[in-house]
N, CA and C atoms as an extended XYZ file, in Angstrom:
582
Properties=species:S:1:pos:R:3:atomname:S:1:resname:S:1:resid:I:1 pbc="F F F"
N         0.838       -1.162       -0.017 N   MET     1
C         0.000       -0.003        0.010 CA  MET     1
C         0.886        1.224       -0.009 C   MET     1
N         0.390        2.320       -0.579 N   ILE     2
C         1.082        3.621       -0.603 CA  ILE     2
C         0.742        4.311        0.715 C   ILE     2
N         1.743        4.885        1.354 N   ASP     3
C         1.518        5.529        2.632 CA  ASP     3
C         2.047        6.972        2.593 C   ASP     3
N         3.240        7.191        3.066 N   GLY     4
C         3.816        8.552        3.091 CA  GLY     4
C         4.154        9.054        1.724 C   GLY     4
N         4.038       10.383        1.582 N   ILE     5
C         4.320       10.980        0.301 CA  ILE     5
C         4.774       12.445        0.457 C   ILE     5
N         5.628       12.885       -0.410 N   THR     6
C         5.948       14.314       -0.506 CA  THR     6
C         5.708       14.746       -1.942 C   THR     6
N         4.881       15.788       -2.092 N   ILE     7
C         4.485       16.292       -3.428 CA  ILE     7
C         5.052       17.708       -3.531 C   ILE     7
N         5.661       18.010       -4.673 N   GLN     8
C         6.147       19.352       -4.993 CA  GLN     8
C         5.281       19.963       -6.073 C   GLN     8
N         4.960       21.234       -5.918 N   TYR     9
C         4.071       21.901       -6.889 CA  TYR     9
C         4.379       23.400       -6.921 C   TYR     9
N         4.338       23.972       -8.100 N   SER    10
C         4.567       25.388       -8.289 CA  SER    10
C         3.243       26.132       -8.287 C   SER    10
N         3.170       27.237       -7.519 N   ILE    11
C         1.938       28.044       -7.438 CA  ILE    11
C         2.219       29.361       -8.135 C   ILE    11
N         1.272       29.840       -8.919 N   ASP    12
C         1.453       31.104       -9.613 CA  ASP    12
C         1.427       32.287       -8.682 C   ASP    12
N         0.411       32.348       -7.813 N   ASN    13
C         0.283       33.487       -6.880 CA  ASN    13
C        -0.145       32.942       -5.541 C   ASN    13
N         0.709       33.015       -4.546 N   PHE    14
C         0.453       32.484       -3.227 CA  PHE    14
C        -0.733       33.164       -2.544 C   PHE    14
N        -0.843       34.456       -2.614 N   GLU    15
C        -1.939       35.152       -1.919 CA  GLU    15
C        -3.298       34.730       -2.463 C   GLU    15
N        -3.416       34.667       -3.805 N   ILE    16
C        -4.684       34.244       -4.385 CA  ILE    16
C        -5.016       32.798       -4.048 C   ILE    16
N        -3.958       31.925       -4.190 N   TRP    17
C        -4.158       30.500       -3.883 CA  TRP    17
C        -4.573       30.281       -2.439 C   TRP    17
N        -3.851       30.967       -1.517 N   ARG    18
C        -4.157       30.825       -0.056 CA  ARG    18
C        -5.597       31.282        0.227 C   ARG    18
N        -6.044       32.329       -0.406 N   GLU    19
C        -7.428       32.775       -0.190 CA  GLU    19
C        -8.425       31.763       -0.745 C   GLU    19
N        -8.118       31.144       -1.881 N   GLN    20
C        -8.997       30.168       -2.488 CA  GLN    20
C        -9.128       28.887       -1.641 C   GLN    20
N        -7.965       28.439       -1.105 N   VAL    21
C        -8.022       27.141       -0.356 CA  VAL    21
C        -8.365       27.337        1.104 C   VAL    21
N        -8.349       28.592        1.579 N   GLN    22
C        -8.698       28.897        2.965 CA  GLN    22
C        -7.895       28.163        4.035 C   GLN    22
N        -6.569       28.184        3.868 N   ILE    23
C        -5.640       27.593        4.808 CA  ILE    23
C        -4.796       28.659        5.417 C   ILE    23
N        -4.625       28.635        6.714 N   GLN    24
C        -3.778       29.611        7.408 CA  GLN    24
C        -2.320       29.152        7.354 C   GLN    24
N        -1.448       30.126        7.081 N   PHE    25
C        -0.005       29.874        7.020 CA  PHE    25
C         0.674       30.790        8.034 C   PHE    25
N         1.827       30.402        8.486 N   TYR    26
C         2.613       31.218        9.401 CA  TYR    26
C         4.078       31.149        8.955 C   TYR    26
N         4.862       32.119        9.468 N   ASN    27
C         6.280       32.064        9.187 CA  ASN    27
C         7.050       32.582       10.395 C   ASN    27
N         8.329       32.321       10.382 N   ALA    28
C         9.160       32.698       11.540 CA  ALA    28
C         9.411       34.223       11.476 C   ALA    28
N         9.279       34.858       12.654 N   THR    29
C         9.560       36.276       12.747 CA  THR    29
C        10.545       36.530       13.902 C   THR    29
N        11.255       37.596       13.792 N   ASN    30
C        12.181       38.010       14.839 CA  ASN    30
C        11.349       38.615       15.973 C   ASN    30
N        11.469       38.078       17.175 N   ILE    31
C        10.665       38.509       18.294 CA  ILE    31
C        10.949       39.972       18.645 C   ILE    31
N        12.205       40.392       18.546 N   ASP    32
C        12.558       41.778       18.926 CA  ASP    32
C        12.105       42.809       17.889 C   ASP    32
N        12.269       42.530       16.581 N   THR    33
C        11.980       43.526       15.561 CA  THR    33
C        10.672       43.289       14.816 C   THR    33
N        10.110       42.061       14.880 N   GLY    34
C         8.926       41.735       14.151 CA  GLY    34
C         9.219       41.455       12.680 C   GLY    34
N        10.493       41.457       12.302 N   GLU    35
C        10.873       41.220       10.920 CA  GLU    35
C        10.682       39.738       10.562 C   GLU    35
N        10.163       39.518        9.343 N   ILE    36
C         9.994       38.167        8.844 CA  ILE    36
C        11.359       37.585        8.517 C   ILE    36
N        11.606       36.361        8.997 N   ARG    37
C        12.900       35.722        8.739 CA  ARG    37
C        12.953       35.246        7.313 C   ARG    37
N        14.055       35.508        6.677 N   THR    38
C        14.317       35.095        5.320 CA  THR    38
C        15.715       34.538        5.169 C   THR    38
N        15.943       33.879        4.041 N   LYS    39
C        17.304       33.431        3.717 CA  LYS    39
C        17.711       34.181        2.451 C   LYS    39
N        18.900       34.771        2.502 N   LYS    40
C        19.363       35.501        1.336 CA  LYS    40
C        20.365       34.703        0.579 C   LYS    40
N        20.199       34.640       -0.729 N   ARG    41
C        21.112       33.999       -1.638 CA  ARG    41
C        21.475       35.045       -2.665 C   ARG    41
N        22.589       34.952       -3.297 N   GLU    42
C        23.106       35.893       -4.306 CA  GLU    42
C        22.076       36.974       -4.687 C   GLU    42
N        21.190       36.654       -5.604 N   ASP    43
C        20.211       37.666       -6.075 CA  ASP    43
C        18.785       37.290       -5.705 C   ASP    43
N        18.647       36.491       -4.628 N   GLN    44
C        17.328       36.005       -4.226 CA  GLN    44
C        17.129       36.104       -2.702 C   GLN    44
N        15.872       36.265       -2.330 N   ILE    45
C        15.475       36.146       -0.937 CA  ILE    45
C        14.395       35.037       -0.876 C   ILE    45
N        14.609       34.115        0.071 N   VAL    46
C        13.654       33.026        0.210 CA  VAL    46
C        12.898       33.159        1.528 C   VAL    46
N        11.601       33.211        1.491 N   THR    47
C        10.768       33.294        2.664 CA  THR    47
C         9.909       32.007        2.760 C   THR    47
N         9.917       31.358        3.903 N   THR    48
C         9.175       30.108        4.076 CA  THR    48
C         7.924       30.294        4.906 C   THR    48
N         6.820       29.763        4.400 N   PHE    49
C         5.540       29.811        5.078 CA  PHE    49
C         5.099       28.380        5.358 C   PHE    49
N         4.591       28.094        6.561 N   ASN    50
C         4.175       26.743        6.931 CA  ASN    50
C         2.689       26.738        7.292 C   ASN    50
N         2.040       25.614        6.976 N   GLY    51
C         0.625       25.468        7.293 CA  GLY    51
C         0.304       24.006        7.484 C   GLY    51
N        -0.948       23.726        7.832 N   LYS    52
C        -1.418       22.372        8.041 CA  LYS    52
C        -2.779       22.283        7.364 C   LYS    52
N        -2.960       21.180        6.662 N   TRP    53
C        -4.241       20.868        6.054 CA  TRP    53
C        -4.538       19.407        6.298 C   TRP    53
N        -5.671       19.180        7.000 N   GLU    54
C        -6.031       17.841        7.432 CA  GLU    54
C        -4.847       17.210        8.126 C   GLU    54
N        -4.302       16.062        7.669 N   THR    55
C        -3.162       15.502        8.360 CA  THR    55
C        -1.835       15.835        7.646 C   THR    55
N        -1.862       16.666        6.657 N   PHE    56
C        -0.657       17.000        5.871 CA  PHE    56
C         0.000       18.296        6.359 C   PHE    56
N         1.324       18.289        6.281 N   GLU    57
C         2.119       19.494        6.554 CA  GLU    57
C         2.340       20.188        5.219 C   GLU    57
N         2.143       21.494        5.175 N   LEU    58
C         2.336       22.269        3.966 CA  LEU    58
C         3.463       23.276        4.178 C   LEU    58
N         4.270       23.460        3.137 N   GLU    59
C         5.338       24.455        3.174 CA  GLU    59
C         5.331       25.164        1.819 C   GLU    59
N         5.327       26.493        1.886 N   VAL    60
C         5.435       27.307        0.648 CA  VAL    60
C         6.684       28.143        0.773 C   VAL    60
N         7.556       28.018       -0.247 N   LYS    61
C         8.746       28.860       -0.308 CA  LYS    61
C         8.492       29.935       -1.357 C   LYS    61
N         8.608       31.201       -0.928 N   GLU    62
C         8.526       32.316       -1.822 CA  GLU    62
C         9.968       32.719       -2.184 C   GLU    62
N        10.236       32.668       -3.466 N   VAL    63
C        11.591       32.977       -3.963 CA  VAL    63
C        11.503       34.284       -4.735 C   VAL    63
N        12.058       35.347       -4.173 N   SER    64
C        12.053       36.670       -4.820 CA  SER    64
C        13.375       36.861       -5.519 C   SER    64
N        13.323       37.108       -6.835 N   ASN    65
C        14.525       37.314       -7.618 CA  ASN    65
C        14.657       38.821       -7.963 C   ASN    65
N        15.754       39.412       -7.503 N   PHE    66
C        15.912       40.885       -7.667 CA  PHE    66
C        16.197       41.261       -9.142 C   PHE    66
N        17.050       40.473       -9.805 N   GLU    67
C        17.385       40.792      -11.191 CA  GLU    67
C        16.165       40.717      -12.087 C   GLU    67
N        15.402       39.683      -11.972 N   LYS    68
C        14.217       39.473      -12.847 CA  LYS    68
C        12.984       40.180      -12.334 C   LYS    68
N        13.054       40.682      -11.100 N   ARG    69
C        11.956       41.345      -10.446 CA  ARG    69
C        10.676       40.516      -10.489 C   ARG    69
N        10.836       39.282      -10.022 N   CYS    70
C         9.667       38.383       -9.986 CA  CYS    70
C         9.720       37.521       -8.726 C   CYS    70
N         8.594       36.899       -8.419 N   LYS    71
C         8.486       36.000       -7.330 CA  LYS    71
C         7.928       34.646       -7.833 C   LYS    71
N         8.439       33.589       -7.267 N   ARG    72
C         7.952       32.246       -7.583 CA  ARG    72
C         7.592       31.604       -6.247 C   ARG    72
N         6.574       30.726       -6.320 N   TYR    73
C         6.112       30.059       -5.095 CA  TYR    73
C         6.149       28.534       -5.299 C   TYR    73
N         6.746       27.833       -4.334 N   TYR    74
C         6.887       26.383       -4.424 CA  TYR    74
C         6.232       25.729       -3.208 C   TYR    74
N         5.225       24.926       -3.480 N   LEU    75
C         4.457       24.227       -2.446 CA  LEU    75
C         5.012       22.855       -2.229 C   LEU    75
N         5.157       22.465       -0.979 N   LYS    76
C         5.516       21.088       -0.639 CA  LYS    76
C         4.442       20.555        0.285 C   LYS    76
N         3.859       19.391       -0.101 N   ILE    77
C         2.819       18.712        0.684 CA  ILE    77
C         3.460       17.444        1.223 C   ILE    77
N         3.453       17.284        2.516 N   LYS    78
C         4.114       16.117        3.106 CA  LYS    78
C         3.170       15.453        4.128 C   LYS    78
N         3.025       14.151        3.987 N   GLY    79
C         2.193       13.426        4.924 CA  GLY    79
C         1.892       12.028        4.390 C   GLY    79
N         0.821       11.451        4.884 N   SER    80
C         0.446       10.093        4.552 CA  SER    80
C        -0.945       10.045        3.922 C   SER    80
N        -1.003        9.544        2.696 N   LEU    81
C        -2.294        9.382        2.022 CA  LEU    81
C        -3.161        8.439        2.805 C   LEU    81
N        -2.553        7.386        3.309 N   HIS    82
C        -3.253        6.337        4.083 CA  HIS    82
C        -3.787        6.941        5.367 C   HIS    82
N        -2.965        7.639        6.133 N   LYS    83
C        -3.439        8.228        7.392 CA  LYS    83
C        -4.492        9.283        7.165 C   LYS    83
N        -4.344       10.067        6.105 N   ASN    84
C        -5.328       11.094        5.860 CA  ASN    84
C        -6.684       10.473        5.522 C   ASN    84
N        -6.657        9.389        4.802 N   HIS    85
C        -7.901        8.686        4.432 CA  HIS    85
C        -8.632        8.145        5.676 C   HIS    85
N        -7.860        7.646        6.652 N   PHE    86
C        -8.448        7.073        7.843 CA  PHE    86
C        -8.272        7.952        9.083 C   PHE    86
N        -8.232        9.253        8.898 N   ASN    87
C        -8.165       10.221       10.021 CA  ASN    87
C        -7.043        9.978       11.023 C   ASN    87
N        -5.842        9.714       10.482 N   GLY    88
C        -4.691        9.593       11.364 CA  GLY    88
C        -4.180        8.196       11.628 C   GLY    88
N        -4.875        7.165       11.184 N   LYS    89
C        -4.446        5.773       11.394 CA  LYS    89
C        -4.064        5.148       10.042 C   LYS    89
N        -3.077        4.263       10.071 N   ASN    90
C        -2.706        3.608        8.804 CA  ASN    90
C        -2.397        2.122        8.948 C   ASN    90
N        -3.268        1.454        9.695 N   PHE    91
C        -3.136       -0.016        9.799 CA  PHE    91
C        -4.205       -0.782        9.049 C   PHE    91
N        -5.295       -0.104        8.654 N   GLN    92
C        -6.350       -0.751        7.912 CA  GLN    92
C        -5.930       -0.946        6.454 C   GLN    92
N        -6.596       -1.863        5.754 N   PRO    93
C        -6.321       -2.030        4.317 CA  PRO    93
C        -6.600       -0.710        3.585 C   PRO    93
N        -5.707       -0.354        2.669 N   PHE    94
C        -5.811        0.863        1.884 CA  PHE    94
C        -5.822        0.465        0.421 C   PHE    94
N        -6.998        0.498       -0.189 N   THR    95
C        -7.186       -0.049       -1.546 CA  THR    95
C        -6.806        0.924       -2.640 C   THR    95
N        -6.776        0.426       -3.823 N   TRP    96
C        -6.510        1.259       -4.994 CA  TRP    96
C        -7.560        2.376       -5.139 C   TRP    96
N        -8.834        2.061       -4.816 N   ILE    97
C        -9.889        3.064       -4.855 CA  ILE    97
C        -9.664        4.110       -3.781 C   ILE    97
N        -9.233        3.662       -2.587 N   ASP    98
C        -8.910        4.631       -1.510 CA  ASP    98
C        -7.803        5.587       -1.930 C   ASP    98
N        -6.757        5.031       -2.563 N   LEU    99
C        -5.638        5.848       -3.060 CA  LEU    99
C        -6.143        6.864       -4.054 C   LEU    99
N        -6.937        6.439       -5.010 N   GLN   100
C        -7.458        7.335       -6.025 CA  GLN   100
C        -8.314        8.432       -5.413 C   GLN   100
N        -9.107        8.063       -4.383 N   THR   101
C        -9.975        9.035       -3.687 CA  THR   101
C        -9.141       10.100       -3.020 C   THR   101
N        -8.033        9.671       -2.360 N   GLN   102
C        -7.150       10.674       -1.693 CA  GLN   102
C        -6.476       11.594       -2.709 C   GLN   102
N        -5.991       11.026       -3.793 N   ILE   103
C        -5.342       11.877       -4.806 CA  ILE   103
C        -6.312       12.870       -5.367 C   ILE   103
N        -7.524       12.441       -5.685 N   HIS   104
C        -8.554       13.357       -6.178 CA  HIS   104
C        -8.877       14.413       -5.144 C   HIS   104
N        -8.990       14.026       -3.896 N   HIS   105
C        -9.297       14.947       -2.803 CA  HIS   105
C        -8.211       16.053       -2.689 C   HIS   105
N        -6.958       15.630       -2.726 N   ILE   106
C        -5.848       16.606       -2.628 CA  ILE   106
C        -5.899       17.571       -3.818 C   ILE   106
N        -6.002       17.049       -5.019 N   CYS   107
C        -6.029       17.882       -6.198 CA  CYS   107
C        -7.194       18.847       -6.229 C   CYS   107
N        -8.358       18.376       -5.874 N   LYS   108
C        -9.561       19.225       -5.927 CA  LYS   108
C        -9.507       20.307       -4.803 C   LYS   108
N        -9.164       19.882       -3.588 N   THR   109
C        -9.216       20.813       -2.466 CA  THR   109
C        -8.060       21.852       -2.488 C   THR   109
N        -6.865       21.369       -2.891 N   LEU   110
C        -5.704       22.262       -2.904 CA  LEU   110
C        -5.457       22.895       -4.297 C   LEU   110
N        -6.411       22.700       -5.213 N   LEU   111
C        -6.310       23.267       -6.527 CA  LEU   111
C        -5.037       22.960       -7.265 C   LEU   111
N        -4.734       21.673       -7.315 N   ILE   112
C        -3.479       21.195       -7.925 CA  ILE   112
C        -3.815       20.466       -9.209 C   ILE   112
N        -3.063       20.818      -10.253 N   ASP   113
C        -3.129       20.101      -11.516 CA  ASP   113
C        -2.200       18.884      -11.392 C   ASP   113
N        -2.710       17.658      -11.344 N   PRO   114
C        -1.878       16.494      -11.134 CA  PRO   114
C        -0.821       16.293      -12.188 C   PRO   114
N        -1.045       16.862      -13.397 N   ASN   115
C        -0.081       16.722      -14.471 CA  ASN   115
C         1.146       17.611      -14.246 C   ASN   115
N         1.037       18.579      -13.331 N   LYS   116
C         2.158       19.480      -13.043 CA  LYS   116
C         2.810       19.222      -11.699 C   LYS   116
N         2.214       18.302      -10.903 N   ALA   117
C         2.779       17.996       -9.591 CA  ALA   117
C         3.871       16.962       -9.735 C   ALA   117
N         4.794       16.957       -8.780 N   ARG   118
C         5.921       16.005       -8.826 CA  ARG   118
C         6.029       15.332       -7.474 C   ARG   118
N         6.090       14.016       -7.478 N   ILE   119
C         6.269       13.251       -6.236 CA  ILE   119
C         7.751       13.119       -6.018 C   ILE   119
N         8.238       13.612       -4.852 N   SER   120
C         9.683       13.519       -4.578 CA  SER   120
C         9.995       12.441       -3.555 C   SER   120
N         9.012       12.029       -2.766 N   THR   121
C         9.223       10.928       -1.805 CA  THR   121
C         7.919       10.102       -1.772 C   THR   121
N         8.096        8.815       -1.736 N   ILE   122
C         6.940        7.941       -1.647 CA  ILE   122
C         7.305        6.767       -0.736 C   ILE   122
N         6.369        6.365        0.101 N   GLU   123
C         6.592        5.260        1.051 CA  GLU   123
C         5.577        4.154        0.728 C   GLU   123
N         6.104        2.955        0.535 N   VAL   124
C         5.277        1.793        0.259 CA  VAL   124
C         5.416        0.815        1.400 C   VAL   124
N         4.292        0.289        1.880 N   GLY   125
C         4.355       -0.626        3.010 CA  GLY   125
C         3.409       -1.798        2.878 C   GLY   125
N         3.674       -2.811        3.671 N   VAL   126
C         2.798       -3.977        3.699 CA  VAL   126
C         2.653       -4.412        5.160 C   VAL   126
N         1.451       -4.757        5.566 N   ASN   127
C         1.168       -5.267        6.902 CA  ASN   127
C         0.968       -6.772        6.826 C   ASN   127
N         1.594       -7.492        7.774 N   ILE   128
C         1.434       -8.951        7.836 CA  ILE   128
C         1.019       -9.351        9.255 C   ILE   128
N        -0.088      -10.025        9.353 N   VAL   129
C        -0.531      -10.550       10.661 CA  VAL   129
C         0.309      -11.800       10.935 C   VAL   129
N         0.910      -11.832       12.132 N   THR   130
C         1.796      -12.969       12.500 CA  THR   130
C         1.258      -13.696       13.714 C   THR   130
N         1.626      -14.977       13.885 N   PRO   131
C         1.179      -15.734       15.055 CA  PRO   131
C         2.154      -15.516       16.235 C   PRO   131
N         3.153      -14.681       16.077 N   PHE   132
C         4.162      -14.424       17.118 CA  PHE   132
C         4.306      -12.933       17.352 C   PHE   132
N         4.929      -12.592       18.520 N   GLU   133
C         5.143      -11.191       18.815 CA  GLU   133
C         6.185      -10.599       17.877 C   GLU   133
N         5.896       -9.474       17.326 N   VAL   134
C         6.730       -8.894       16.252 CA  VAL   134
C         8.062       -8.371       16.721 C   VAL   134
N         8.083       -7.516       17.783 N   THR   135
C         9.325       -6.878       18.172 CA  THR   135
C        10.401       -7.888       18.563 C   THR   135
N        10.120       -8.880       19.443 N   PRO   136
C        11.162       -9.850       19.764 CA  PRO   136
C        11.657      -10.636       18.535 C   PRO   136
N        10.724      -10.912       17.585 N   PHE   137
C        11.097      -11.605       16.380 CA  PHE   137
C        12.074      -10.727       15.579 C   PHE   137
N        11.755       -9.471       15.385 N   LEU   138
C        12.612       -8.603       14.612 CA  LEU   138
C        13.996       -8.437       15.275 C   LEU   138
N        14.007       -8.199       16.587 N   GLU   139
C        15.254       -8.012       17.297 CA  GLU   139
C        16.113       -9.246       17.290 C   GLU   139
N        15.510      -10.428       17.249 N   GLY   140
C        16.281      -11.696       17.303 CA  GLY   140
C        16.637      -12.249       15.942 C   GLY   140
N        16.055      -11.732       14.862 N   ASN   141
C        16.252      -12.359       13.584 CA  ASN   141
C        16.710      -11.469       12.466 C   ASN   141
N        16.509      -10.151       12.588 N   VAL   142
C        16.900       -9.228       11.520 CA  VAL   142
C        18.305       -8.715       11.779 C   VAL   142
N        19.173       -8.890       10.779 N   ILE   143
C        20.586       -8.481       10.953 CA  ILE   143
C        20.927       -7.311       10.033 C   ILE   143
N        20.828       -7.528        8.731 N   ASP   144
C        21.212       -6.458        7.828 CA  ASP   144
C        20.409       -6.530        6.529 C   ASP   144
N        20.587       -5.501        5.721 N   TYR   145
C        19.933       -5.415        4.391 CA  TYR   145
C        20.937       -4.915        3.427 C   TYR   145
N        21.290       -5.718        2.405 N   LYS   146
C        22.277       -5.362        1.417 CA  LYS   146
C        23.594       -4.963        2.070 C   LYS   146
N        23.979       -5.700        3.117 N   GLY   147
C        25.233       -5.466        3.790 CA  GLY   147
C        25.252       -4.326        4.799 C   GLY   147
N        24.131       -3.626        4.965 N   LYS   148
C        24.039       -2.540        5.927 CA  LYS   148
C        23.242       -3.010        7.121 C   LYS   148
N        23.739       -2.749        8.319 N   GLN   149
C        23.111       -3.200        9.550 CA  GLN   149
C        21.862       -2.396        9.894 C   GLN   149
N        20.831       -3.063       10.406 N   PHE   150
C        19.644       -2.372       10.894 CA  PHE   150
C        19.973       -1.690       12.209 C   PHE   150
N        19.317       -0.548       12.431 N   LYS   151
C        19.459        0.182       13.689 CA  LYS   151
C        18.102        0.277       14.370 C   LYS   151
N        18.118        0.466       15.705 N   LYS   152
C        16.886        0.620       16.442 CA  LYS   152
C        16.478        2.084       16.451 C   LYS   152
N        15.187        2.334       16.328 N   TYR   153
C        14.691        3.681       16.523 CA  TYR   153
C        14.866        4.081       17.993 C   TYR   153
N        15.106        5.357       18.238 N   LYS   154
C        15.171        5.843       19.621 CA  LYS   154
C        13.790        5.817       20.229 C   LYS   154
N        13.717        5.582       21.503 N   ALA   155
C        12.441        5.561       22.210 CA  ALA   155
C        11.814        6.960       22.194 C   ALA   155
N        10.474        6.994       22.085 N   ASP   156
C         9.763        8.283       22.150 CA  ASP   156
C         9.579        8.711       23.597 C   ASP   156
N         8.833        9.748       23.828 N   ARG   157
C         8.608       10.288       25.199 CA  ARG   157
C         8.002        9.265       26.134 C   ARG   157
N         7.233        8.340       25.569 N   ASN   158
C         6.581        7.297       26.419 CA  ASN   158
C         7.383        6.051       26.536 C   ASN   158
N         8.609        6.048       26.007 N   GLY   159
C         9.475        4.855       26.068 CA  GLY   159
C         9.206        3.848       24.984 C   GLY   159
N         8.339        4.171       24.026 N   PHE   160
C         8.013        3.234       22.944 CA  PHE   160
C         9.098        3.301       21.873 C   PHE   160
N         9.646        2.130       21.537 N   GLU   161
C        10.610        2.012       20.461 CA  GLU   161
C         9.876        1.465       19.234 C   GLU   161
N         9.850        2.168       18.155 N   LEU   162
C         9.063        1.788       16.969 CA  LEU   162
C         9.560        0.455       16.369 C   LEU   162
N        10.843        0.277       16.221 N   GLY   163
C        11.347       -0.952       15.596 CA  GLY   163
C        12.716       -0.718       15.020 C   GLY   163
N        12.941       -1.231       13.795 N   LEU   164
C        14.255       -1.189       13.170 CA  LEU   164
C        14.191       -0.449       11.818 C   LEU   164
N        15.338        0.136       11.452 N   PHE   165
C        15.415        0.816       10.141 CA  PHE   165
C        16.814        0.621        9.584 C   PHE   165
N        16.899        0.725        8.282 N   CYS   166
C        18.206        0.601        7.599 CA  CYS   166
C        18.215        1.679        6.506 C   CYS   166
N        19.179        2.625        6.626 N   ASP   167
C        19.314        3.698        5.634 CA  ASP   167
C        20.287        3.289        4.547 C   ASP   167
N        19.823        3.469        3.319 N   LEU   168
C        20.670        3.285        2.171 CA  LEU   168
C        20.806        4.645        1.466 C   LEU   168
N        21.517        4.747        0.394 N   SER   169
C        21.765        6.049       -0.237 CA  SER   169
C        20.499        6.715       -0.765 C   SER   169
N        19.542        5.936       -1.257 N   GLN   170
C        18.345        6.555       -1.831 CA  GLN   170
C        17.053        6.188       -1.153 C   GLN   170
N        17.102        5.316       -0.224 N   TYR   171
C        15.861        4.937        0.459 CA  TYR   171
C        16.144        4.353        1.840 C   TYR   171
N        15.088        4.169        2.600 N   ARG   172
C        15.123        3.602        3.956 CA  ARG   172
C        14.172        2.422        4.019 C   ARG   172
N        14.623        1.349        4.690 N   VAL   173
C        13.747        0.200        4.925 CA  VAL   173
C        13.397        0.220        6.432 C   VAL   173
N        12.090        0.048        6.729 N   LYS   174
C        11.652        0.061        8.123 CA  LYS   174
C        10.867       -1.240        8.417 C   LYS   174
N        11.118       -1.787        9.625 N   LEU   175
C        10.421       -2.988       10.106 CA  LEU   175
C         9.985       -2.676       11.520 C   LEU   175
N         8.680       -2.861       11.797 N   TYR   176
C         8.216       -2.565       13.145 CA  TYR   176
C         6.880       -3.209       13.439 C   TYR   176
N         6.448       -3.086       14.672 N   ASP   177
C         5.213       -3.667       15.156 CA  ASP   177
C         4.067       -2.651       15.038 C   ASP   177
N         3.301       -2.736       13.974 N   LYS   178
C         2.168       -1.821       13.765 CA  LYS   178
C         1.048       -2.076       14.753 C   LYS   178
N         0.925       -3.325       15.222 N   GLY   179
C        -0.090       -3.697       16.224 CA  GLY   179
C         0.133       -2.954       17.518 C   GLY   179
N         1.402       -2.974       18.031 N   VAL   180
C         1.708       -2.284       19.280 CA  VAL   180
C         1.589       -0.781       19.100 C   VAL   180
N         2.058       -0.271       17.958 N   GLN   181
C         1.980        1.155       17.685 CA  GLN   181
C         0.561        1.685       17.753 C   GLN   181
N        -0.408        0.865       17.367 N   ASN   182
C        -1.815        1.306       17.329 CA  ASN   182
C        -2.677        0.653       18.394 C   ASN   182
N        -2.068       -0.006       19.396 N   ASN   183
C        -2.811       -0.663       20.470 CA  ASN   183
C        -3.825       -1.684       19.932 C   ASN   183
N        -3.406       -2.453       18.933 N   LEU   184
C        -4.295       -3.477       18.315 CA  LEU   184
C        -4.167       -4.792       19.089 C   LEU   184
N        -5.223       -5.599       19.093 N   PRO   185
C        -5.178       -6.888       19.769 CA  PRO   185
C        -4.540       -8.011       18.921 C   PRO   185
N        -3.798       -7.617       17.866 N   ILE   186
C        -3.153       -8.582       16.982 CA  ILE   186
C        -1.676       -8.245       16.790 C   ILE   186
N        -0.914       -9.244       16.404 N   ASN   187
C         0.469       -9.030       16.030 CA  ASN   187
C         0.509       -8.621       14.580 C   ASN   187
N         0.900       -7.395       14.300 N   LEU   188
C         0.862       -6.852       12.943 CA  LEU   188
C         2.246       -6.316       12.601 C   LEU   188
N         2.957       -7.064       11.759 N   MET   189
C         4.306       -6.663       11.353 CA  MET   189
C         4.202       -5.767       10.111 C   MET   189
N         4.987       -4.661       10.154 N   ARG   190
C         4.931       -3.699        9.060 CA  ARG   190
C         6.332       -3.641        8.414 C   ARG   190
N         6.315       -3.725        7.079 N   PHE   191
C         7.541       -3.552        6.266 CA  PHE   191
C         7.274       -2.308        5.430 C   PHE   191
N         8.258       -1.364        5.444 N   GLU   192
C         8.114       -0.196        4.630 CA  GLU   192
C         9.415        0.110        3.898 C   GLU   192
N         9.255        0.676        2.712 N   LYS   193
C        10.374        1.152        1.936 CA  LYS   193
C        10.066        2.615        1.583 C   LYS   193
N        10.968        3.497        1.951 N   ARG   194
C        10.728        4.913        1.759 CA  ARG   194
C        11.816        5.472        0.899 C   ARG   194
């Protein structure tokens, strides 16, 4: 199933688009002066605006070019199609129809032409119900992937350790207990490639 995704898209006019989609954005400001924080490059100033829509994180970079006297806006949508479809959970089956529904929903609501959008990150996963506890199995049996050793995720604030991951140059492989993560009464092993 398709899960996490990062979509890149160019917006013609941020102010008009923001008004049409009715999403609030914010940006970093200097507390002392009230000045909007920007990054300066040779002949450009980049201002970053952040927002949230449903379960997705949104980022718009405004790039002002002094020589050409123009501004360009670049939208990044980051999140999980699966989680957004199920209001924050991603352990249920996520069908081809569900995927198409989410893509249509994003395009329609955020006014995106899918032919001009670019996917820069995609996460594919599979859930497997097992007759054994997942975490002890993974810790006792998983060694490496393509010669690279798996590492343990750091524990979160509640002491929960998600599982194992292996970083390669262009992607990451993750193995963990989706059942424990979601307090399910079943052993649910998750394999992901991002």
